[in-house]
N, C-alpha and C positions, 0 to 999 in steps of 0.2 A: 504494500500500500504506500509506503514512504517513497519507493522508487517511482511509482505512478504519479504521486503528487509532485516530486522533484522534476519529473519530465514535463509536466504541465507548466510549472513555473519557469523552466529553462526555455521552452519553446513558445511561451505566451499563447498557448492554445486556449480556446474556449472549452470550458468543462460543463457538459450537460449531464447531470445526474438526477435521476427521477426517483429511484427507490430510497425509501427512508432508512432502510438498513445500511445502505452504502453511505448515505449522508451521516448517519450516526457513527459509523466506523471511521469515516474521515475526521469527524469532529473529535472523536476519542484519540485518534492517532496524532492529530495536531496538538491536542491538549497534553498528551503524554510527552511529546517532543518539547513543548514549551516548559512543562514542569521539570523535565530532566535537565534542560538548559539552565533554568533558574537554580535548580539544585546544585549544579556544578559551580555556578557563580557564587552562591552563598558559601559553599565549602571552601572556595578560594579566598573569600574575604576574611579579614582579620576580626571584624566585629559584625555582629548581627543581633537582631532581636525579633521576637515573635509577639504580635499583638492579637489577642482573641477577644471579641466582644459579641455579646448576644443581645438580641432585642426581639420583642414579640410584635407581630403584625396585628391588624385589626381582627383577624380570626383567632388570635391568641396562640398562633403557631410560633415557636421559637426559631430564630435564625442565628447561627453562629458565623460571624465573619472572621477571617484570618488574614492578617497582613504581615509580611516579612520586610523588615528594614535592614539593609546591609550596606557596606561600603564596597564600591567596585574597584577595579585595578587603578583608577586615577584618583582614588580616595573621595569620590563623589558619593554622597548619601543617596541611596535608591530605596524606594518603597514600592513593593509589588503586592497587589491583591491576589491572594491564593484562591479564595472561594468561600462559599457558604457551607 
């Protein structure tokens, strides 16, 4: 799947995907790639912190937000939203 996506990006082809299972697989693949990339950056940094905050919506459902703050190679402070 990653090779397929890389080929589309390199050749600038239009991508027509109809099936929701393929769309979900692509979203999961790209999400895993982004998470792995971010994980490597955080491991390489000297300092990082994890912020977790929960809030209830109008239906009283709890949502937990997770944010990672870290310093990159140029010592710039970065904040990345991880998810709910």
